[in-house]
Backbone as JSON Lines, residues from 0, in Angstrom:
{"i":0,"aa":"M","n":[74.75,88.95,31.5],"ca":[76.07,89.25,32.06],"c":[75.96,90.38,33.07]}
{"i":1,"aa":"L","n":[76.66,90.26,34.18],"ca":[76.6,91.27,35.21],"c":[77.44,92.48,34.85]}
{"i":2,"aa":"E","n":[76.89,93.68,35.05],"ca":[77.61,94.91,34.76],"c":[78.87,94.99,35.6]}
{"i":3,"aa":"G","n":[79.97,95.38,34.98],"ca":[81.21,95.55,35.7],"c":[82.12,94.33,35.64]}
{"i":4,"aa":"F","n":[81.6,93.18,35.16],"ca":[82.42,91.99,35.03],"c":[83.02,91.94,33.63]}
{"i":5,"aa":"P","n":[84.25,91.44,33.48],"ca":[84.83,91.3,32.15],"c":[84.03,90.33,31.3]}
{"i":6,"aa":"H","n":[84.15,90.47,29.99],"ca":[83.32,89.7,29.06],"c":[83.55,88.2,29.17]}
{"i":7,"aa":"D","n":[84.76,87.78,29.58],"ca":[85.03,86.35,29.65],"c":[84.66,85.77,31.01]}
{"i":8,"aa":"Y","n":[84.04,86.58,31.86],"ca":[83.65,86.13,33.2],"c":[82.15,85.86,33.17]}
{"i":9,"aa":"L","n":[81.77,84.7,32.66],"ca":[80.38,84.37,32.43],"c":[79.76,83.78,33.69]}
{"i":10,"aa":"I","n":[78.82,84.48,34.3],"ca":[78.14,83.98,35.49],"c":[77.09,82.95,35.06]}
{"i":11,"aa":"T","n":[77.18,81.75,35.59],"ca":[76.25,80.71,35.17],"c":[75.32,80.26,36.29]}
{"i":12,"aa":"V","n":[75.71,80.45,37.54],"ca":[74.89,80.0,38.66],"c":[74.95,81.03,39.77]}
{"i":13,"aa":"E","n":[73.78,81.33,40.37],"ca":[73.77,82.02,41.65],"c":[73.43,80.99,42.71]}
{"i":14,"aa":"L","n":[74.41,80.71,43.54],"ca":[74.27,79.73,44.62],"c":[73.88,80.47,45.89]}
{"i":15,"aa":"I","n":[72.79,80.06,46.52],"ca":[72.31,80.71,47.74],"c":[72.36,79.68,48.87]}
{"i":16,"aa":"L","n":[73.35,79.83,49.73],"ca":[73.5,78.95,50.89],"c":[72.73,79.56,52.06]}
{"i":17,"aa":"V","n":[71.96,78.75,52.75],"ca":[71.11,79.23,53.84],"c":[71.33,78.36,55.07]}
{"i":18,"aa":"R","n":[71.63,79.01,56.19],"ca":[71.7,78.24,57.43],"c":[70.29,77.9,57.89]}
{"i":19,"aa":"H","n":[70.15,76.74,58.5],"ca":[68.85,76.32,59.02],"c":[68.33,77.27,60.09]}
{"i":20,"aa":"A","n":[67.06,77.17,60.4],"ca":[66.43,77.93,61.48],"c":[66.76,77.28,62.83]}
{"i":21,"aa":"L","n":[66.29,77.94,63.9],"ca":[66.62,77.52,65.26],"c":[65.97,76.18,65.61]}
{"i":22,"aa":"P","n":[66.78,75.16,65.96],"ca":[66.22,73.88,66.38],"c":[66.01,73.82,67.89]}
{"i":23,"aa":"V","n":[65.38,72.76,68.34],"ca":[65.23,72.51,69.77],"c":[66.54,71.96,70.31]}
{"i":24,"aa":"R","n":[66.67,72.01,71.62],"ca":[67.82,71.42,72.3],"c":[67.56,69.93,72.52]}
{"i":25,"aa":"R","n":[68.55,69.11,72.22],"ca":[68.39,67.68,72.41],"c":[69.73,67.1,72.86]}
{"i":26,"aa":"E","n":[69.7,66.34,73.98],"ca":[70.94,65.83,74.56],"c":[70.83,64.35,74.9]}
{"i":27,"aa":"N","n":[71.98,63.68,74.8],"ca":[72.12,62.29,75.25],"c":[71.06,61.38,74.63]}
{"i":28,"aa":"T","n":[70.9,61.5,73.35],"ca":[69.94,60.66,72.64],"c":[70.55,59.3,72.32]}
{"i":29,"aa":"D","n":[69.69,58.35,72.02],"ca":[70.14,57.04,71.57],"c":[70.31,57.12,70.06]}
{"i":30,"aa":"G","n":[71.51,57.46,69.63],"ca":[71.77,57.71,68.22],"c":[71.89,59.2,67.98]}
{"i":31,"aa":"P","n":[72.01,59.62,66.72],"ca":[72.17,61.04,66.4],"c":[71.01,61.87,66.92]}
{"i":32,"aa":"A","n":[71.32,63.05,67.44],"ca":[70.3,63.93,67.99],"c":[69.33,64.4,66.9]}
{"i":33,"aa":"D","n":[69.85,64.93,65.82],"ca":[69.08,65.37,64.66],"c":[67.79,66.09,65.07]}
{"i":34,"aa":"P","n":[67.88,67.23,65.77],"ca":[66.68,67.87,66.29],"c":[65.82,68.52,65.21]}
{"i":35,"aa":"E","n":[64.52,68.63,65.52],"ca":[63.61,69.37,64.66],"c":[63.66,70.85,65.03]}
{"i":36,"aa":"L","n":[62.99,71.68,64.24],"ca":[62.95,73.1,64.52],"c":[62.1,73.39,65.75]}
{"i":37,"aa":"S","n":[62.51,74.41,66.49],"ca":[61.71,74.91,67.6],"c":[60.53,75.71,67.05]}
{"i":38,"aa":"E","n":[59.64,76.14,67.93],"ca":[58.52,76.98,67.51],"c":[59.03,78.27,66.86]}
{"i":39,"aa":"A","n":[60.07,78.88,67.48],"ca":[60.66,80.08,66.89],"c":[61.3,79.76,65.55]}
{"i":40,"aa":"G","n":[61.93,78.59,65.45],"ca":[62.57,78.2,64.21],"c":[61.58,78.03,63.07]}
{"i":41,"aa":"L","n":[60.43,77.46,63.35],"ca":[59.4,77.3,62.33],"c":[58.94,78.66,61.81]}
{"i":42,"aa":"K","n":[58.84,79.64,62.72],"ca":[58.45,80.99,62.3],"c":[59.57,81.63,61.48]}
{"i":43,"aa":"Q","n":[60.83,81.41,61.88],"ca":[61.95,81.93,61.1],"c":[61.91,81.39,59.67]}
{"i":44,"aa":"A","n":[61.63,80.1,59.54],"ca":[61.58,79.48,58.21],"c":[60.48,80.09,57.36]}
{"i":45,"aa":"E","n":[59.36,80.44,57.97],"ca":[58.27,81.07,57.22],"c":[58.68,82.47,56.76]}
{"i":46,"aa":"H","n":[59.33,83.23,57.63],"ca":[59.8,84.56,57.24],"c":[60.84,84.48,56.13]}
{"i":47,"aa":"F","n":[61.72,83.5,56.22],"ca":[62.69,83.29,55.15],"c":[61.99,82.99,53.83]}
{"i":48,"aa":"A","n":[60.99,82.11,53.88],"ca":[60.26,81.76,52.66],"c":[59.54,82.97,52.07]}
{"i":49,"aa":"D","n":[58.94,83.79,52.92],"ca":[58.28,85.01,52.43],"c":[59.28,85.92,51.75]}
{"i":50,"aa":"W","n":[60.45,86.06,52.35],"ca":[61.5,86.94,51.83],"c":[61.98,86.49,50.46]}
{"i":51,"aa":"M","n":[62.13,85.19,50.3],"ca":[62.69,84.64,49.06],"c":[61.64,84.39,47.99]}
{"i":52,"aa":"S","n":[60.37,84.48,48.34],"ca":[59.33,84.08,47.39],"c":[59.25,84.98,46.16]}
{"i":53,"aa":"A","n":[59.75,86.2,46.28],"ca":[59.72,87.11,45.13],"c":[60.83,86.81,44.12]}
{"i":54,"aa":"E","n":[61.81,86.01,44.49],"ca":[62.92,85.71,43.59],"c":[62.63,84.46,42.77]}
{"i":55,"aa":"H","n":[63.06,84.48,41.53],"ca":[62.97,83.27,40.72],"c":[64.0,82.26,41.22]}
{"i":56,"aa":"L","n":[63.55,81.04,41.43],"ca":[64.43,79.95,41.85],"c":[64.25,78.77,40.9]}
{"i":57,"aa":"D","n":[65.36,78.12,40.6],"ca":[65.31,76.97,39.71],"c":[65.34,75.64,40.45]}
{"i":58,"aa":"A","n":[65.91,75.64,41.65],"ca":[66.0,74.38,42.4],"c":[66.25,74.69,43.87]}
{"i":59,"aa":"I","n":[65.84,73.74,44.71],"ca":[66.09,73.82,46.15],"c":[66.72,72.5,46.58]}
{"i":60,"aa":"Y","n":[67.82,72.61,47.29],"ca":[68.53,71.46,47.83],"c":[68.6,71.6,49.35]}
{"i":61,"aa":"T","n":[68.77,70.47,50.03],"ca":[68.87,70.53,51.48],"c":[69.79,69.43,52.01]}
{"i":62,"aa":"S","n":[70.36,69.7,53.14],"ca":[71.01,68.67,53.95],"c":[69.96,67.64,54.37]}
{"i":63,"aa":"P","n":[70.38,66.39,54.65],"ca":[69.42,65.39,55.11],"c":[68.97,65.61,56.55]}
{"i":64,"aa":"M","n":[69.62,66.52,57.27],"ca":[69.3,66.71,58.68],"c":[67.97,67.45,58.83]}
{"i":65,"aa":"R","n":[67.22,67.06,59.86],"ca":[65.82,67.5,60.0],"c":[65.69,69.02,60.03]}
{"i":66,"aa":"R","n":[66.58,69.7,60.74],"ca":[66.47,71.15,60.87],"c":[66.66,71.87,59.54]}
{"i":67,"aa":"A","n":[67.48,71.31,58.67],"ca":[67.67,71.89,57.34],"c":[66.48,71.6,56.43]}
{"i":68,"aa":"R","n":[65.98,70.38,56.49],"ca":[64.83,70.01,55.64],"c":[63.6,70.83,56.01]}
{"i":69,"aa":"Q","n":[63.38,71.02,57.31],"ca":[62.22,71.81,57.73],"c":[62.36,73.28,57.36]}
{"i":70,"aa":"T","n":[63.59,73.76,57.28],"ca":[63.82,75.14,56.85],"c":[63.48,75.31,55.37]}
{"i":71,"aa":"A","n":[63.75,74.29,54.58],"ca":[63.48,74.36,53.14],"c":[62.0,74.22,52.81]}
{"i":72,"aa":"D","n":[61.22,73.53,53.64],"ca":[59.86,73.16,53.28],"c":[58.94,74.35,52.95]}
{"i":73,"aa":"P","n":[58.9,75.42,53.78],"ca":[57.97,76.51,53.44],"c":[58.3,77.18,52.11]}
{"i":74,"aa":"L","n":[59.59,77.33,51.81],"ca":[59.99,77.93,50.54],"c":[59.59,77.02,49.38]}
{"i":75,"aa":"A","n":[59.79,75.72,49.54],"ca":[59.43,74.78,48.47],"c":[57.94,74.83,48.18]}
{"i":76,"aa":"R","n":[57.12,74.98,49.22],"ca":[55.67,75.06,49.0],"c":[55.31,76.33,48.24]}
{"i":77,"aa":"R","n":[55.93,77.44,48.61],"ca":[55.61,78.7,47.94],"c":[56.05,78.68,46.47]}
{"i":78,"aa":"K","n":[57.18,78.06,46.21],"ca":[57.72,78.06,44.84],"c":[57.28,76.83,44.04]}
{"i":79,"aa":"N","n":[56.56,75.92,44.67],"ca":[56.1,74.7,44.01],"c":[57.28,73.93,43.4]}
{"i":80,"aa":"L","n":[58.32,73.77,44.22],"ca":[59.52,73.05,43.79],"c":[59.75,71.84,44.69]}
{"i":81,"aa":"E","n":[60.26,70.78,44.11],"ca":[60.7,69.63,44.9],"c":[62.02,69.98,45.61]}
{"i":82,"aa":"V","n":[62.22,69.38,46.76],"ca":[63.47,69.57,47.5],"c":[64.34,68.33,47.31]}
{"i":83,"aa":"T","n":[65.57,68.54,46.87],"ca":[66.52,67.45,46.67],"c":[67.45,67.36,47.86]}
{"i":84,"aa":"V","n":[67.54,66.19,48.46],"ca":[68.42,65.97,49.61],"c":[69.81,65.6,49.12]}
{"i":85,"aa":"V","n":[70.82,66.29,49.67],"ca":[72.22,66.03,49.33],"c":[72.95,65.69,50.63]}
{"i":86,"aa":"D","n":[73.34,64.44,50.76],"ca":[73.98,63.98,51.99],"c":[75.26,64.74,52.3]}
{"i":87,"aa":"G","n":[75.95,65.17,51.26],"ca":[77.26,65.79,51.44],"c":[77.26,67.16,52.06]}
{"i":88,"aa":"V","n":[76.08,67.78,52.25],"ca":[76.04,69.09,52.91],"c":[75.46,68.97,54.33]}
{"i":89,"aa":"A","n":[75.52,67.77,54.9],"ca":[75.19,67.6,56.31],"c":[76.29,68.25,57.15]}
{"i":90,"aa":"E","n":[75.96,68.59,58.38],"ca":[76.91,69.25,59.27],"c":[77.98,68.26,59.75]}
{"i":91,"aa":"W","n":[79.11,68.8,60.19],"ca":[80.21,67.95,60.66],"c":[79.85,67.16,61.9]}
{"i":92,"aa":"D","n":[78.85,67.61,62.67],"ca":[78.45,66.9,63.89],"c":[77.2,66.06,63.68]}
{"i":93,"aa":"Q","n":[76.98,65.62,62.45],"ca":[75.71,64.95,62.13],"c":[75.46,63.68,62.95]}
{"i":94,"aa":"H","n":[76.51,63.06,63.47],"ca":[76.34,61.82,64.22],"c":[76.36,62.04,65.73]}
{"i":95,"aa":"S","n":[76.45,63.29,66.17],"ca":[76.5,63.58,67.6],"c":[75.17,63.24,68.28]}
{"i":96,"aa":"N","n":[75.24,62.8,69.53],"ca":[74.01,62.47,70.25],"c":[73.45,63.65,71.02]}
{"i":97,"aa":"E","n":[73.96,64.86,70.75],"ca":[73.4,66.05,71.39],"c":[73.48,67.24,70.44]}
{"i":98,"aa":"Y","n":[72.53,68.14,70.61],"ca":[72.55,69.42,69.91],"c":[72.08,70.48,70.88]}
{"i":99,"aa":"I","n":[72.96,71.45,71.16],"ca":[72.63,72.56,72.04],"c":[72.91,73.84,71.27]}
{"i":100,"aa":"P","n":[71.89,74.66,71.03],"ca":[72.14,75.93,70.32],"c":[73.24,76.73,71.0]}
{"i":101,"aa":"V","n":[74.15,77.26,70.2],"ca":[75.31,77.95,70.75],"c":[74.92,79.13,71.61]}
{"i":102,"aa":"E","n":[73.76,79.75,71.34],"ca":[73.3,80.86,72.16],"c":[73.03,80.42,73.6]}
{"i":103,"aa":"E","n":[72.51,79.2,73.74],"ca":[72.28,78.68,75.08],"c":[73.6,78.38,75.79]}
{"i":104,"aa":"L","n":[74.57,77.87,75.04],"ca":[75.88,77.63,75.63],"c":[76.51,78.93,76.1]}
{"i":105,"aa":"K","n":[76.38,79.97,75.28],"ca":[76.96,81.26,75.65],"c":[76.26,81.84,76.88]}
{"i":106,"aa":"A","n":[74.92,81.78,76.91],"ca":[74.17,82.34,78.03],"c":[74.53,81.65,79.34]}
{"i":107,"aa":"A","n":[74.86,80.36,79.27],"ca":[75.23,79.59,80.47],"c":[76.72,79.67,80.76]}
{"i":108,"aa":"N","n":[77.45,80.44,79.95],"ca":[78.91,80.53,80.09],"c":[79.56,79.15,80.03]}
{"i":109,"aa":"D","n":[78.98,78.29,79.2],"ca":[79.5,76.94,79.02],"c":[80.78,77.02,78.19]}
{"i":110,"aa":"P","n":[81.87,76.39,78.63],"ca":[83.13,76.48,77.88],"c":[83.03,75.94,76.46]}
{"i":111,"aa":"R","n":[82.0,75.15,76.19],"ca":[81.85,74.59,74.84],"c":[81.53,75.66,73.81]}
{"i":112,"aa":"W","n":[80.91,76.76,74.22],"ca":[80.58,77.8,73.23],"c":[81.84,78.48,72.74]}
{"i":113,"aa":"R","n":[82.79,78.74,73.65],"ca":[84.05,79.35,73.23],"c":[84.85,78.38,72.36]}
{"i":114,"aa":"E","n":[84.78,77.11,72.69],"ca":[85.47,76.11,71.87],"c":[84.91,76.12,70.44]}
{"i":115,"aa":"I","n":[83.59,76.23,70.32],"ca":[82.96,76.27,69.0],"c":[83.42,77.52,68.25]}
{"i":116,"aa":"M","n":[83.37,78.69,68.92],"ca":[83.74,79.93,68.26],"c":[85.23,79.98,67.91]}
{"i":117,"aa":"D","n":[86.03,79.2,68.63],"ca":[87.46,79.13,68.33],"c":[87.79,78.04,67.31]}
{"i":118,"aa":"G","n":[86.74,77.43,66.77],"ca":[86.96,76.42,65.73],"c":[87.25,75.04,66.26]}
{"i":119,"aa":"G","n":[86.81,74.76,67.48],"ca":[87.03,73.42,68.03],"c":[86.38,72.34,67.18]}
{"i":120,"aa":"W","n":[86.97,71.16,67.15],"ca":[86.49,70.07,66.3],"c":[86.23,68.85,67.15]}
{"i":121,"aa":"T","n":[84.99,68.42,67.25],"ca":[84.63,67.28,68.09],"c":[83.98,66.16,67.29]}
{"i":122,"aa":"S","n":[84.13,66.18,66.01],"ca":[83.51,65.18,65.15],"c":[84.45,64.0,64.92]}
{"i":123,"aa":"E","n":[83.85,62.81,64.73],"ca":[84.64,61.66,64.35],"c":[85.16,61.79,62.92]}
{"i":124,"aa":"E","n":[84.5,62.6,62.13],"ca":[84.94,62.84,60.76],"c":[86.15,63.76,60.75]}
{"i":125,"aa":"K","n":[87.15,63.41,59.99],"ca":[88.35,64.23,59.91],"c":[88.04,65.56,59.21]}
{"i":126,"aa":"P","n":[88.67,66.66,59.65],"ca":[88.4,67.95,59.0],"c":[88.61,67.92,57.49]}
{"i":127,"aa":"E","n":[89.66,67.22,57.04],"ca":[89.92,67.18,55.6],"c":[88.84,66.4,54.85]}
{"i":128,"aa":"D","n":[88.26,65.4,55.5],"ca":[87.18,64.64,54.87],"c":[85.91,65.49,54.79]}
{"i":129,"aa":"F","n":[85.63,66.23,55.86],"ca":[84.5,67.16,55.85],"c":[84.68,68.18,54.73]}
{"i":130,"aa":"H","n":[85.86,68.75,54.64],"ca":[86.15,69.73,53.58],"c":[85.87,69.13,52.2]}
{"i":131,"aa":"D","n":[86.4,67.96,51.96],"ca":[86.29,67.35,50.63],"c":[84.83,67.07,50.27]}
{"i":132,"aa":"R","n":[84.04,66.56,51.21],"ca":[82.65,66.23,50.85],"c":[81.82,67.49,50.67]}
{"i":133,"aa":"V","n":[82.08,68.53,51.46],"ca":[81.32,69.77,51.3],"c":[81.63,70.41,49.95]}
{"i":134,"aa":"I","n":[82.9,70.54,49.63],"ca":[83.28,71.2,48.38],"c":[82.78,70.41,47.18]}
{"i":135,"aa":"S","n":[82.98,69.09,47.2],"ca":[82.56,68.29,46.05],"c":[81.03,68.29,45.9]}
{"i":136,"aa":"S","n":[80.31,68.28,47.0],"ca":[78.84,68.28,46.93],"c":[78.31,69.59,46.39]}
{"i":137,"aa":"I","n":[78.84,70.71,46.89],"ca":[78.36,72.01,46.43],"c":[78.77,72.25,44.98]}
{"i":138,"aa":"E","n":[79.98,71.86,44.62],"ca":[80.38,72.0,43.22],"c":[79.52,71.13,42.32]}
{"i":139,"aa":"G","n":[79.07,69.99,42.81],"ca":[78.15,69.16,42.04],"c":[76.82,69.84,41.81]}
{"i":140,"aa":"I","n":[76.32,70.54,42.83],"ca":[75.08,71.29,42.68],"c":[75.26,72.4,41.65]}
{"i":141,"aa":"I","n":[76.38,73.1,41.71],"ca":[76.66,74.16,40.73],"c":[76.68,73.58,39.32]}
{"i":142,"aa":"A","n":[77.38,72.47,39.15],"ca":[77.51,71.88,37.81],"c":[76.18,71.43,37.25]}
{"i":143,"aa":"A","n":[75.25,71.05,38.13],"ca":[73.95,70.54,37.68],"c":[72.94,71.65,37.38]}
{"i":144,"aa":"N","n":[73.32,72.91,37.61],"ca":[72.34,74.0,37.5],"c":[72.88,75.18,36.7]}
{"i":145,"aa":"A","n":[73.53,74.91,35.58],"ca":[74.08,75.98,34.75],"c":[72.99,76.99,34.38]}
{"i":146,"aa":"G","n":[73.28,78.26,34.63],"ca":[72.34,79.31,34.29],"c":[71.25,79.54,35.31]}
{"i":147,"aa":"G","n":[71.27,78.81,36.41],"ca":[70.17,78.87,37.37],"c":[70.5,79.6,38.66]}
{"i":148,"aa":"R","n":[69.47,79.74,39.46],"ca":[69.6,80.26,40.82],"c":[69.07,79.19,41.76]}
{"i":149,"aa":"V","n":[69.91,78.72,42.67],"ca":[69.56,77.59,43.51],"c":[69.77,77.91,44.98]}
{"i":150,"aa":"V","n":[68.91,77.37,45.82],"ca":[69.0,77.5,47.27],"c":[69.45,76.17,47.85]}
{"i":151,"aa":"V","n":[70.36,76.24,48.81],"ca":[70.8,75.06,49.55],"c":[70.65,75.35,51.04]}
{"i":152,"aa":"T","n":[69.7,74.69,51.7],"ca":[69.57,74.88,53.14],"c":[70.5,73.88,53.83]}
{"i":153,"aa":"C","n":[71.37,74.42,54.68],"ca":[72.4,73.57,55.26],"c":[72.78,74.07,56.65]}
{"i":154,"aa":"H","n":[74.07,74.24,56.93],"ca":[74.54,74.42,58.29],"c":[75.67,75.42,58.36]}
{"i":155,"aa":"G","n":[75.88,75.96,59.57],"ca":[76.92,76.96,59.75],"c":[78.3,76.46,59.38]}
{"i":156,"aa":"G","n":[78.6,75.22,59.76],"ca":[79.91,74.67,59.42],"c":[80.1,74.49,57.93]}
{"i":157,"aa":"V","n":[79.05,74.06,57.24],"ca":[79.11,73.88,55.79],"c":[79.33,75.22,55.09]}
{"i":158,"aa":"I","n":[78.58,76.24,55.52],"ca":[78.7,77.57,54.92],"c":[80.09,78.13,55.16]}
{"i":159,"aa":"N","n":[80.6,78.0,56.38],"ca":[81.96,78.44,56.68],"c":[82.98,77.75,55.78]}
{"i":160,"aa":"E","n":[82.81,76.45,55.61],"ca":[83.79,75.67,54.84],"c":[83.82,76.11,53.38]}
{"i":161,"aa":"F","n":[82.63,76.3,52.79],"ca":[82.62,76.67,51.38],"c":[83.08,78.1,51.16]}
{"i":162,"aa":"L","n":[82.64,79.03,52.0],"ca":[83.07,80.42,51.81],"c":[84.56,80.57,52.07]}
{"i":163,"aa":"A","n":[85.09,79.84,53.05],"ca":[86.54,79.87,53.28],"c":[87.28,79.34,52.06]}
{"i":164,"aa":"H","n":[86.73,78.31,51.42],"ca":[87.32,77.76,50.2],"c":[87.34,78.8,49.09]}
{"i":165,"aa":"V","n":[86.23,79.53,48.93],"ca":[86.17,80.57,47.9],"c":[87.18,81.68,48.19]}
{"i":166,"aa":"L","n":[87.32,82.04,49.47],"ca":[88.24,83.11,49.86],"c":[89.69,82.67,49.9]}
{"i":167,"aa":"G","n":[89.91,81.36,49.89],"ca":[91.28,80.86,49.94],"c":[91.92,80.97,51.31]}
{"i":168,"aa":"I","n":[91.1,80.84,52.35],"ca":[91.61,80.9,53.72],"c":[91.38,79.55,54.39]}
{"i":169,"aa":"P","n":[92.08,79.28,55.51],"ca":[91.89,77.99,56.18],"c":[90.42,77.76,56.53]}
{"i":170,"aa":"G","n":[89.98,76.52,56.37],"ca":[88.57,76.19,56.54],"c":[88.14,76.04,57.97]}
{"i":171,"aa":"N","n":[88.47,77.01,58.81],"ca":[88.01,77.0,60.18],"c":[86.68,77.73,60.24]}
{"i":172,"aa":"Q","n":[86.07,77.79,61.42],"ca":[84.8,78.49,61.57],"c":[85.1,79.97,61.76]}
{"i":173,"aa":"F","n":[85.29,80.68,60.64],"ca":[85.82,82.04,60.72],"c":[84.75,83.1,60.95]}
{"i":174,"aa":"F","n":[83.46,82.73,60.85],"ca":[82.41,83.69,61.17],"c":[81.16,82.93,61.6]}
{"i":175,"aa":"Y","n":[80.2,83.65,62.18],"ca":[78.98,83.04,62.71],"c":[77.8,83.36,61.81]}
{"i":176,"aa":"P","n":[77.24,82.38,61.1],"ca":[76.04,82.62,60.29],"c":[74.79,82.65,61.17]}
{"i":177,"aa":"N","n":[73.97,83.66,60.99],"ca":[72.71,83.77,61.74],"c":[71.71,82.71,61.27]}
{"i":178,"aa":"Y","n":[70.67,82.49,62.07],"ca":[69.64,81.54,61.67],"c":[68.91,82.03,60.42]}
{"i":179,"aa":"T","n":[68.72,81.15,59.49],"ca":[68.13,81.4,58.16],"c":[68.86,82.51,57.41]}
{"i":180,"aa":"S","n":[70.12,82.75,57.75],"ca":[70.9,83.75,57.02],"c":[71.19,83.27,55.6]}
{"i":181,"aa":"I","n":[71.3,84.23,54.7],"ca":[71.46,83.99,53.26],"c":[72.87,84.41,52.85]}
{"i":182,"aa":"H","n":[73.52,83.53,52.08],"ca":[74.9,83.77,51.65],"c":[74.95,83.46,50.15]}
{"i":183,"aa":"R","n":[75.26,84.46,49.34],"ca":[75.18,84.3,47.89],"c":[76.56,84.21,47.26]}
{"i":184,"aa":"V","n":[76.7,83.27,46.35],"ca":[77.95,83.06,45.62],"c":[77.64,82.99,44.14]}
{"i":185,"aa":"A","n":[78.39,83.75,43.34],"ca":[78.3,83.66,41.88],"c":[79.35,82.66,41.4]}
{"i":186,"aa":"A","n":[78.92,81.72,40.58],"ca":[79.8,80.67,40.07],"c":[79.79,80.7,38.55]}
{"i":187,"aa":"S","n":[80.96,80.88,37.96],"ca":[81.04,81.0,36.5],"c":[81.45,79.68,35.86]}
{"i":188,"aa":"S","n":[81.18,79.58,34.57],"ca":[81.55,78.38,33.83],"c":[83.06,78.22,33.7]}
{"i":189,"aa":"R","n":[83.81,79.28,33.97],"ca":[85.27,79.21,33.94],"c":[85.87,78.81,35.28]}
{"i":190,"aa":"G","n":[85.01,78.51,36.24],"ca":[85.49,78.06,37.54],"c":[85.67,79.16,38.56]}
{"i":191,"aa":"H","n":[85.38,80.4,38.19],"ca":[85.48,81.5,39.14],"c":[84.35,81.41,40.17]}
{"i":192,"aa":"R","n":[84.67,81.7,41.41],"ca":[83.69,81.73,42.48],"c":[83.83,83.07,43.2]}
{"i":193,"aa":"S","n":[82.75,83.81,43.31],"ca":[82.78,85.14,43.88],"c":[81.66,85.3,44.9]}
{"i":194,"aa":"I","n":[81.99,85.74,46.11],"ca":[80.99,85.94,47.15],"c":[80.26,87.25,46.91]}
{"i":195,"aa":"L","n":[78.95,87.18,46.81],"ca":[78.12,88.35,46.56],"c":[77.58,88.96,47.85]}
{"i":196,"aa":"S","n":[77.24,88.12,48.82],"ca":[76.75,88.62,50.11],"c":[76.96,87.57,51.18]}
{"i":197,"aa":"V","n":[77.0,88.04,52.43],"ca":[77.18,87.15,53.57],"c":[76.23,87.57,54.68]}
{"i":198,"aa":"N","n":[75.55,86.6,55.28],"ca":[74.75,86.79,56.48],"c":[73.58,87.76,56.28]}
{"i":199,"aa":"E","n":[72.93,87.71,55.12],"ca":[71.7,88.48,54.95],"c":[70.66,87.96,55.95]}
{"i":200,"aa":"S","n":[70.18,88.85,56.8],"ca":[69.2,88.44,57.81],"c":[68.05,89.44,57.93]}
{"i":201,"aa":"G","n":[67.85,90.25,56.89],"ca":[66.84,91.3,56.94],"c":[65.44,90.78,57.18]}
{"i":202,"aa":"H","n":[65.17,89.54,56.79],"ca":[63.83,88.99,56.96],"c":[63.46,88.74,58.42]}
{"i":203,"aa":"L","n":[64.45,88.76,59.32],"ca":[64.16,88.57,60.74],"c":[64.12,89.87,61.52]}
{"i":204,"aa":"R","n":[64.48,90.98,60.87],"ca":[64.46,92.27,61.57],"c":[63.03,92.64,61.96]}
{"i":205,"aa":"G","n":[62.88,93.04,63.2],"ca":[61.58,93.5,63.66],"c":[60.57,92.41,63.95]}
{"i":206,"aa":"T","n":[60.98,91.14,63.82],"ca":[60.04,90.05,64.07],"c":[59.99,89.64,65.54]}
{"i":207,"aa":"G","n":[61.01,90.04,66.3],"ca":[61.11,89.59,67.68],"c":[61.66,88.18,67.83]}
{"i":208,"aa":"L","n":[61.97,87.55,66.71],"ca":[62.53,86.21,66.75],"c":[64.04,86.26,66.97]}
{"i":209,"aa":"P","n":[64.63,85.21,67.55],"ca":[66.08,85.2,67.71],"c":[66.77,85.19,66.35]}
{"i":210,"aa":"V","n":[67.87,85.9,66.29],"ca":[68.65,85.97,65.04],"c":[69.89,85.1,65.15]}
{"i":211,"aa":"G","n":[70.57,85.18,66.27],"ca":[71.8,84.44,66.48],"c":[72.61,85.13,67.56]}
{"i":212,"aa":"L","n":[73.88,84.85,67.58],"ca":[74.75,85.48,68.58],"c":[74.8,86.98,68.41]}
{"i":213,"aa":"F","n":[74.8,87.42,67.15],"ca":[74.98,88.83,66.86],"c":[73.75,89.35,66.12]}
{"i":214,"aa":"H","n":[73.04,90.26,66.74],"ca":[71.77,90.74,66.19],"c":[71.95,91.94,65.26]}
{"i":215,"aa":"G","n":[73.07,92.61,65.32],"ca":[73.3,93.76,64.47],"c":[72.54,94.99,64.93]}
């Protein structure tokens, strides 16, 4: 039991949501873009794995999208754990035929970056459907791991949606998760959800690798 929590507030799961590392730019593909990690992104994933390797983990889950799966792989090797793919934590733009890192959009003063930061929605999937699949999928992971600590490598939109749900605010893109940033949620058997940390990015400090829009 965590110090400072009431006796009936039983913490059963530490959920660790992780945004994927930096992918390559891919545009106008025949079918979903689904980019792989860039060279910098592969290094970010290794630093993330080194950072997390000292913690006990019971399970690792990932979005089916390539950038999330590749982010999970180094950690899975270090912890000797299988990675479970969960379709429901794919990003809202999973079927888009392009992927342009928002930092590149911002550097080019492309109006699409402001649209993204303002919560613009360009997916064929309805926002309410995205919300429902993200919440139900993550709650399913929590239910399957009572007493455990689990990592889910996923996407900025997914992390925004779940944390907004925990906070009870509209599920817009209310903050920017850095690449391989760590977001911890305590989930109790009584249904309580409490955010423990947001945007942990200490593993990228001093590496010279890109962090995201905001370097701190």
